[in-house]
N, C-alpha and C positions, 0 to 999 in steps of 0.2 A: 477413424478407422472403422470400416464396416466388417461385420462378422457374417460369414456365409451360413445360411440356415436353409434346411430343406422344407421349412414350414411355409414359406411365402414364395410364390413364383410371380415374377413380373417381367414381361417382355423377354422371355427365355433366360433371364438372369435370376439367380437366387440372392435375395437380400434379407437382411435381418430387420426386425422392428426396432432394434436398439443400435446405437453407436456411441462411442465414447469420444470425447474431445477434451483437450487440455487447454485451459485458459491461461495464457501467458501474459503477465503484466509486464509491459515494456516501456511505458512512458517514463523516461528519466526526468529528473528535475529540470534539466535544461530544455526539455521538450514541452514543458507546461507553460501555459500563458500566465500572465501576472495574476489574474483573478483566481485561477486554480491554486497557484502557489500561496496566495494570501489566505484562501479558504483552508488549505492544509495547515498553515501556521496557526490560524485561529483554532481549528479543531484539535491540533496536537497540544497546544497550550492548555486548552480547556480539559482535554482528556487526561493529560499528565497531572494537572491539579486535582482532578477527581480521583485518579488512581493512587497518587502519592501526595496526599494533602500536607504532610509534615516535611516534605523535601525542600531543601534550600534551592533546588533547581527551579522550583516554581517561580521564584522572584526573578531569577536570571532569564528564564524563557519569556516571562511577561515583559520585562524591560527590553529585551531584544526585539520583541514583536511590536512594541509601541511605536506609533508614528509611521508605520509602513504604508498606510493609505495616503497620508499627506506627502510622503516622499516618493510614492509610486515605485516602491521597491520591496524586496523581502531579504532578510538576513540569510546569507548563504549557509550558515550553520544548520538551518532547517533543511536545506538541500542535501546536506550530508546525511542528516537523519532520515530524510525521505528516501534517498537512494539505498541506504542500509536496510530500511524496512522493505523496500522493493526486492532487494537481494535475498532477504530472509524469506519473503513470500515465495520467491522463485527457487528457493533452495540453493542459492549461489553464495551465500555469506560464509566466510571462513570463521567469523568471530561469534556469530549468534545463530540460534536455531529456533524454529517455531516452538512455542510453548515454554521457552526458558528465558527468564529475565525480562526486563522492560521492552527490549527490542524484539523479543519473540512473542510478546503478549498479543493474543488474537485480536483484541480490540484496537490495538495500534496498527496491526496489519490491515485491518478493515479500512483505515484511512487512505492507504495507497490503492485500494481496490475500487474506490469511488470513481 
């Protein structure tokens, strides 16, 4: 969106030096290639372990992610997590909000912005 300003004149049109745009994250899990899915899984498991070192979920996430390279696949549970993080980042989630809980953690939201 351009704002009209009287300070700059260009070809009979007034334009502003500034404009704002909204970045919309739109790649759903199904749209990612295998390499990006596996990278997300590795990053998610590592970050979750760092953020929640005493959580029993660390063992579950690690076990789920093992062998994905040799099988050429990724566990779909990470797709559910990815899509929820994407919805939180876009303000579409009904269950989670930015800044609240693990799914609203800014560091986790950065994983879907890559």
